[in-house]
C-alpha positions in Angstrom: -112.5 -95.2 33.0 -116.2 -95.1 32.1 -117.7 -98.4 31.2 -120.7 -99.1 28.9 -122.8 -102.2 29.4 -125.6 -103.2 27.0 -128.5 -104.5 29.0 -131.6 -106.4 28.5 -131.5 -107.9 31.9 -134.1 -109.1 34.4 -134.2 -106.0 36.5 -134.6 -103.9 33.4 -137.4 -106.2 32.2 -139.1 -105.5 35.4 -138.8 -101.7 34.8 -140.2 -102.3 31.3 -143.5 -103.4 32.9 -143.8 -100.0 34.5 -143.3 -98.2 31.3 -145.3 -100.4 29.0 -148.8 -100.2 30.7 -149.3 -103.3 32.8 -147.6 -105.2 35.5 -148.7 -108.8 36.1 -145.6 -110.5 37.5 -145.2 -111.4 41.2 -142.4 -108.8 41.7 -143.8 -105.4 42.4 -142.6 -101.9 41.6 -143.4 -98.2 41.8 -142.8 -95.4 39.3 -143.2 -92.1 41.2 -143.0 -89.3 38.7 -144.5 -86.0 37.7 -145.4 -84.7 34.2 -145.8 -81.2 32.9 -147.0 -80.2 29.4 -145.7 -77.2 27.3 -147.1 -76.5 23.8 -148.9 -73.2 23.3 -146.4 -70.4 22.9 -145.4 -69.3 19.4 -141.8 -70.5 19.8 -142.9 -73.9 21.0 -145.6 -74.1 18.3 -143.0 -73.5 15.7 -140.7 -76.1 17.2 -143.5 -78.7 17.3 -144.0 -78.2 13.6 -140.4 -78.9 12.9 -138.8 -80.6 16.0 -135.1 -79.9 16.5 -132.9 -80.2 19.6 -134.2 -79.8 23.1 -132.8 -80.1 26.6 -134.1 -80.5 30.2 -132.2 -80.2 33.4 -133.1 -80.4 37.1 -131.4 -80.4 40.5 -131.7 -83.4 42.8 -130.7 -84.4 46.3 -131.1 -87.6 48.4 -130.5 -88.4 52.1 -127.6 -90.4 53.5 -129.6 -93.6 53.8 -131.0 -93.5 50.2 -131.2 -97.0 48.8 -128.7 -97.8 46.0 -131.2 -99.8 43.8 -133.5 -96.8 43.1 -133.2 -95.2 39.7 -134.1 -91.5 39.5 -133.8 -88.9 36.9 -135.4 -86.6 34.3 -137.2 -87.1 31.0 -138.3 -85.0 28.1 -140.8 -86.3 25.5 -142.2 -85.2 22.2 -145.8 -86.3 21.9 -146.9 -86.3 18.2 -150.6 -86.4 18.9 -153.3 -88.5 17.3 -154.7 -86.0 14.8 -151.7 -84.6 12.9 -148.6 -86.7 13.6 -145.3 -86.4 11.9 -144.4 -90.1 12.1 -147.2 -92.1 13.7 -150.5 -91.3 15.4 -150.0 -91.2 19.1 -146.2 -91.6 18.9 -144.3 -90.6 22.0 -140.6 -90.0 21.6 -139.0 -90.5 25.0 -135.6 -89.2 25.9 -135.3 -90.4 29.5 -132.2 -90.7 31.6 -131.8 -92.1 35.1 -129.1 -92.5 37.7 -128.4 -94.5 40.8 -126.5 -93.1 43.8 -123.6 -95.4 42.7 -123.2 -93.6 39.4 -124.9 -96.0 37.0 -126.5 -94.1 34.1 -129.6 -95.9 32.7 -131.0 -95.1 29.3 -134.0 -96.8 27.5 -133.0 -96.6 23.8 -134.9 -96.9 20.5 -134.7 -99.9 18.2 -135.3 -100.4 14.5 -138.8 -101.6 15.3 -139.7 -98.6 17.5 -138.3 -96.1 15.0 -140.6 -97.7 12.4 -143.7 -97.5 14.5 -143.8 -100.5 16.8 -143.9 -99.4 20.4 -141.0 -100.9 22.3 -142.4 -101.1 25.8 -139.0 -99.6 26.8 -137.5 -103.0 26.4 -133.8 -102.1 25.6 -131.7 -100.2 28.1 -128.1 -99.1 28.0 -126.2 -98.8 31.3 -123.1 -96.6 31.6 -120.9 -96.7 34.7 -119.9 -93.1 35.5 -117.3 -94.3 38.0 -118.6 -92.0 40.7 -120.4 -92.4 44.0 -122.8 -89.5 44.5 -122.8 -87.8 47.9 -125.9 -87.6 50.0 -127.4 -84.3 51.2 -125.8 -82.6 48.2 -127.5 -80.8 45.4 -126.4 -82.0 41.9 -127.7 -80.9 38.5 -128.3 -83.4 35.7 -129.0 -82.3 32.1 -130.0 -84.3 29.1 -130.1 -83.1 25.5 -131.8 -84.8 22.6 -132.4 -84.2 18.9 -136.0 -84.9 18.0 -135.4 -84.3 14.3 -133.0 -87.2 14.1 -134.6 -88.9 17.1 -131.3 -89.4 18.8 -129.9 -88.6 22.2 -127.2 -85.9 22.3 -125.6 -85.8 25.7 -125.9 -86.3 29.4 -124.2 -83.9 31.9 -123.8 -84.2 35.7 -122.5 -81.2 37.7 -122.0 -80.9 41.4 -119.2 -80.5 44.0 -116.0 -81.8 42.4 -118.1 -83.4 39.6 -118.4 -82.2 36.0 -119.1 -85.1 33.6 -120.6 -85.0 30.1 -121.3 -88.2 28.2 -121.8 -88.2 24.4 -125.0 -90.2 23.7 -125.4 -89.6 20.0 -125.1 -93.3 19.1 -128.4 -93.9 20.8 -131.9 -93.4 19.4 -134.7 -92.0 21.7 -137.4 -94.6 22.4 -141.0 -94.9 21.3 -142.3 -96.9 24.3 -146.1 -96.6 23.9 -149.0 -95.0 22.2 -150.2 -91.7 23.9 -154.0 -91.0 23.5 -153.8 -87.2 23.3 -155.1 -85.3 20.2 -152.4 -82.7 19.6 -148.6 -82.3 19.8 -146.8 -81.3 23.0 -143.5 -81.4 24.8 -143.6 -83.0 28.2 -141.1 -82.9 31.1 -140.7 -85.3 34.0 -138.8 -85.9 37.3 -139.1 -89.4 38.7 -137.9 -92.3 40.9 -138.3 -96.0 40.2 -138.0 -99.0 42.5 -138.5 -102.7 41.7 -138.5 -105.8 43.8 -137.1 -108.4 44.4 -133.7 -106.7 44.2 -134.3 -104.0 46.8 -131.3 -102.8 48.8 -131.4 -101.4 52.4 -132.3 -97.7 52.7 -134.9 -95.0 52.3 -136.8 -94.2 49.1 -137.3 -90.5 49.0 -135.5 -88.1 46.7 -135.9 -84.4 46.1 -136.0 -82.4 42.8 -136.0 -78.7 42.2 -135.4 -76.0 39.6 -136.4 -77.7 36.4 -135.3 -75.9 33.3 -136.0 -76.8 29.6 -135.0 -75.2 26.3 -135.6 -75.7 22.6 -133.3 -75.1 19.7 -134.0 -72.1 17.5 -132.0 -70.2 14.9 -129.8 -68.5 17.5 -129.2 -71.4 19.8 -131.5 -72.5 22.6 -134.5 -70.6 23.9 -135.6 -71.3 27.5 -139.3 -72.3 27.6 -139.6 -73.6 31.1 -138.2 -72.5 34.5 -140.1 -74.3 37.2 -139.3 -74.6 40.9 -142.5 -76.2 42.1 -143.5 -72.8 43.6 -146.9 -72.3 41.9 -149.0 -75.2 43.3 -149.6 -76.9 46.6 -150.2 -80.4 45.5 -149.8 -82.7 42.5 -153.1 -84.1 41.2 -153.9 -87.0 38.9 -153.5 -86.4 35.1 -157.0 -85.9 33.5 -156.8 -88.6 30.8 -160.0 -89.7 29.1 -160.4 -92.4 26.5 -160.3 -93.0 23.6 -158.5 -89.6 23.0 -157.9 -86.8 25.4 -158.1 -83.2 24.1 -154.8 -81.4 24.9 -156.8 -78.4 26.0 -158.2 -80.5 28.9 -154.7 -80.7 30.5 -153.5 -77.5 32.2 -150.2 -76.3 30.8 -147.2 -75.5 32.9 -148.7 -77.6 35.7 -147.4 -80.7 37.4 -149.5 -83.8 37.4 -148.9 -87.4 38.7 -147.4 -89.4 35.9 -149.6 -92.4 37.0 -152.2 -93.0 39.6 -149.7 -94.9 41.9 -147.1 -92.2 41.9 -146.2 -90.9 45.4 -145.1 -87.3 44.7 -145.7 -84.2 46.7 -144.7 -80.5 47.0 -142.5 -80.1 50.1 -140.5 -77.3 51.8 -138.2 -79.3 54.1 -135.4 -79.6 51.4 -135.1 -77.0 48.6 -132.5 -75.9 46.2 -134.0 -72.5 45.8 -137.2 -70.8 46.6 -139.6 -72.2 49.2 -140.7 -75.5 47.7 -139.4 -78.6 45.9 -140.8 -81.9 44.6 -140.4 -85.2 46.6 -140.6 -88.5 44.7 -141.0 -91.5 46.9 -140.4 -94.9 45.3 -141.5 -96.9 48.3 -143.0 -100.3 47.6 -145.3 -100.0 50.6 -149.0 -100.2 49.6 -148.4 -102.2 46.4 -150.1 -105.6 46.2 -147.9 -108.4 45.1 -150.1 -109.2 42.1 -151.4 -105.7 41.6 -151.9 -104.6 38.0 -150.3 -101.2 37.5 -151.6 -99.2 34.6 -149.7 -96.3 33.2 -150.9 -94.0 30.4 -147.6 -92.0 30.2 -144.1 -93.4 30.5 
């Protein structure tokens, strides 16, 4: 039986510091993720004017010694932009899901305060036990659907050998974790891995992602707007953010960037689901100072 556990616990509060912008506490952590922007095509432009449902999915694989404390997953976000927002200038509606190899589904959820315009710093998480141990050296597909009109999650699906699980998430709101200083509206997509101390478990820290697909709701169902297998670039550079507000046109569309300056991500060819390349996210804590301030402009 699947179990649900409400969580505002210490380890999640540590993760909060990665999502909220600064990390001052003695424990250290790394969020290694990529971000890709989609906004210019007519179907996406229409959706951005009247957001509806949207989904993102990706394949992932980890090695046999992968540590059990690392949270990894996918994320889709609707950035409202500073100039012509629907709800609040700079609002960032985040529909993120994460797994551990022991089958714990982690979801940062919205609150009354965040829905009404106060960024949450990703401070409230739900944890759902899927009652499954994921197998190493095995490609799984995870999919997450959200409704950005109602600002609620829809569902999470995990598919792999002898696994086909779908969890109804409609009771949870998507989160508004922080202000995003970009001038115009966009959808963004992510793959990532997170590790925090002091609760590290033995094992390696590298996980592979491939074949990211995203779709948006239209009058006939869903239209695919992204099919990306990390085949079109050789490295993943820093995101070109400038303050106080970054023009969306300064960010290359359909191009993977580091989600933050401390992300350890790279294009690799040693483990792929299809094609010649995949993305490696490394959540190692090596190289992070104990009192280092980690600044993140995106979740």
